N, C-alpha and C positions, 0 to 999 in steps of 0.2 A: 504494500500500500504506500503510495507516495503522498507528499504534502500538497499536491496540486488540488485546488478546490474549485468548485463550480461557483461562479458569481451570477447573481440574478441578471436576467436579460433586461436591457433597458429599451430595446427596440425590436420590433418584428420587421424583418428585412425582406422585401420583395426581390427576388433574384431573377435576372434575365435568363441565365443559364446556370444550372447546377448539375454537374456530372459527378457521380460518387461511386466509388468502389470501396468495399469493406475495409476494416481496420486491422492493423497488426504491426509488429515491430520486431526487427532483428536486433539483438543486443550484442555489445562488445564489452570487454572488461579489461581493467588494468589497475595497477597500484598507484598510489599517489600520497603526497603529504603537503601540508600547507601551514604557514604561520597563522596565528589567531588574530592578527592585526586586521582592523577594519579599513576599508577604503584603499585596498591594495591596488597598485598599478604595476603591471609586469612588462618589462621589455621582452619582446618576442625572441630575439636572437642574443647569443652571448656577446658580452662587451667586446667591441672591436671587430666583430665578424663582418659587418657591413663596410668596413674600411674607415680610415681616419677622416675622410671627407664627409661622412655621415654624422651630422651634429644636431640637426633640427628634429625635435619631437613633435613639431606641428606649430603652425601660426594661425591664429584666429583672425578671420577677415572682418572688416567693418560691416555692419548691417546694411542690407540692400533695401530696407524698408518692409521686409516681408516676415520679420520676427523669426528668422532662421539663423542659427549660429553655424558658420561655415569654417572649416579648418582645411588648410592646405600646407604644402611644403613639409610633409611628413617624410623624413629620411630615416628615422629610427622608429619603427612601429612599436606599439604597445597595446596592452589589453587592460581595461579598467574593470574591476570586479565589483559587482553588486550582489552581496550575499543575501540569501533568503533566511528568514528566521525559522528556528525549529531545531530539534535535536537529531532527528533521524536523517540520514543522507537522502537527498531528493534530486529532482531534475534540474537541469541548467540549460541555458540557450546562449550560443555565441551570436552576437548581434553584428551584422555587417551593414553599416550605413551606406546610403547611396551618394551620388554626386558626380556621375559621369566619368569617374576615374580622374577628375580634376580636383574636386574638393570632397569633404565628408560633411554631411548634414548632421552635425554632432548632437543637437537637441531633438530635432524633428524625427530623426531615424536612429537615434542613439540613446541619450539619457531618458527621454520620455518613454521609449520602448522598455528600457531596463526597469523603470519604476512600475510600468504596467505589469511586466513579468513578475516582479517582486510581489505585487498585489495578489497574484495568483499562487504565491508560494513557490515560485520558480527563481532560482539564482540566474544571474545574467553576467555576461562579459562583453563589453563593447570593444571591438577591434578597431584601432586606428592604423589602418593599412597604408602602405606607401602611396602617396600622391604628390604631384600630379602626373598623369599620363604614364603610369607604370603598371598596366594591367597584369603583366606576367609576375612582376615583383609582388603585386597585391595578392595574387593567388598563392605565391610561395608563403606569404605572411599568413594567409588563411589556413593552409595546410598545417603550418607550424603551430598556429594558435590553437587549433582543435586538439592537436596532440598534447600541447602544453597544458591546456585546460584539463584534459583527462589525466595527465601525469600528476597534476597538482590537486586532484579531486579530493583526496582523503580527508584532511582536517578542514577543508573548505566546506564540508558538509554536502558534497555533490556525489550522487551515484554515477560512477563513470560509465555505466551502461544506459544512462538516460540523459545524454547530452545532445541537444539538437542545435539547429542553426536557423536563424531568420535573416533574410536579406531583402533590401529595398533597392529597386532600380539596378544600378551597377552592382550593389551588394547582393541583389537577388541573382544576378548572373554568377557572381562568385559562389554563392550558396549552391546553385545548380551545378556548377562545375565541381565543387567539392563533393557533392552527392554522387557524381558520376566519374570522378577521377581521384580516388582515394587509395588505390592499390599501389601506385608508384609515386614517388616524390618528383617534383619538377626541379629539385635542387639536390646537390650532393648532401647526404645526411651529415649532420653536424655533431650530434651526441646521442645519448641514449633516449632522449625525448623523441627523436625521430623514429625510434623503433616502436612507438606507441601508435595505435591506429588513429588516423585522422578522418575516419568515416563518421559522419554525423548519424545519430540514431533516428532522427526525424528532421524534416525540413519544412520551413514556411517561406514561400516565395511571394513577396508582395510587390506588385507591378514590376516584375523582373525585366531587365534590359537585355535586348538582343539575344534571345534564346533561339531565334529562327534565322535561317539563311537560305535564300533561293527557294522559298516555298516549302521548307521542311525544317526539322530540328537541326541546329548547328552540329557539325560533325564531332566537335570536341565534347559534346554532351551525349555520351554513349550510354543510354539507359540500359540497365541489365536487371536481372533478378536480384542482384545485391544492392541496387539503389535503394536508399531508405525511403520510407513512406513520406508523402509530401502533400501539402495543401497549397493551392495557388490562388492568388487574388488578383483580379485585373478589371479594368473598366473598358468597355467597348470603344469609347472615344479617347482613350489614352493615346498620346502621340507616339508612345512606344507600343507597337502593335500587340494586341491580345493574342494574335496567332501563335506567338512563341510559347505562351503558357498553354494554349490548346495543344500544340504539337507535343510539348513535354508530357502533358496528361495522357495523350494518346499512346505515346511510347511507354509510359508507365503501365497503362492498361494492357498493352501488347506483352509486356514483360511479366505481367501478373503481380505487380507491386501495388499495394493499397494507395490510392490517391483520391484527392478531392479537388474539384475545380469550381471556382465561382467567377463568372464573368457578368458584370453589371452593365446596364445600358449607358451609364454616364458616371462621371466622377473625375476624369482626367488622370493626372499623374502627380506624385510627390506630396500626398496629403498626410502621410504618417498616421498618427492617432487623431489628428485634428478634424473636427466635423466640417466638411465642405458643403453641407446641404444636400448631399446625394446619399442614396442607400448604401453605397460602397463604404461609407463611414462606419457602418456596422461590422466591418470585417473583424475587429478584435473579439467580438462575441463568438463569431464563427470559429476563429482560431483557438480560442480558449476551450470551447466545447470539443473541438477536434483533438487538441492536445490531451484533454482529459481522457478521451476514448483511447488514444494511442498509448498512453502511459498506464492505463489500468491493467 
């Protein structure tokens, strides 16, 4: 039994398209240890591994008048831990903010998501992956972060077999890639942490970016029977085409992996948890219920 709790619904959501296949979860396990300090921020790589020229841990940009905190110039990636309260080990989620691989939307798709997960009894870890314009390095950071989170699970109060990932926009692409490319590292292993599985146990892809290419799922997203269960959220009028999420779902269906897809008629892109006046704003309730089912 996990600490994940069901919260009351605040909204009944009309859904333009809901495709659903049953629920289930393949688990992995590994040892871990952690200090008891609160508010821990971890560097993803050993000191000096990224070279002497890597010095910036991120620069916060001035507001553009849209109430979004943006971070860029991340040369040394890190992971900020939001611990869940309780005694028994419970689930955790690695958060991958979006930003077109140029910036990280640190509050909209980072801290606000962590606080929401904590309210459900789920620990969270926000990854500050390398930007700008370093998608391959960002994916290396993502693989490493998942292994590090699992490696450190023990005294953090995390069950290492219940660590999922949630990604938004570009972060959604990283989450999908992590879900389909966990068997091999895209970098030379550094230490024992890289011997720990980087496969997420479940995935939430919220308006994921560029999952499709030439009318099909992108080649690098090779869904298989080992791909973790997923829920996908998209709006039909999103400037990032909903077809990518649909193709990913159909590949999951073909592979026999439990998946759930919600495509709403309107809502656009980049809303995070904030109510934009469209039914898609109810996605957190859908994901909370889905997580509860996956983790039971």
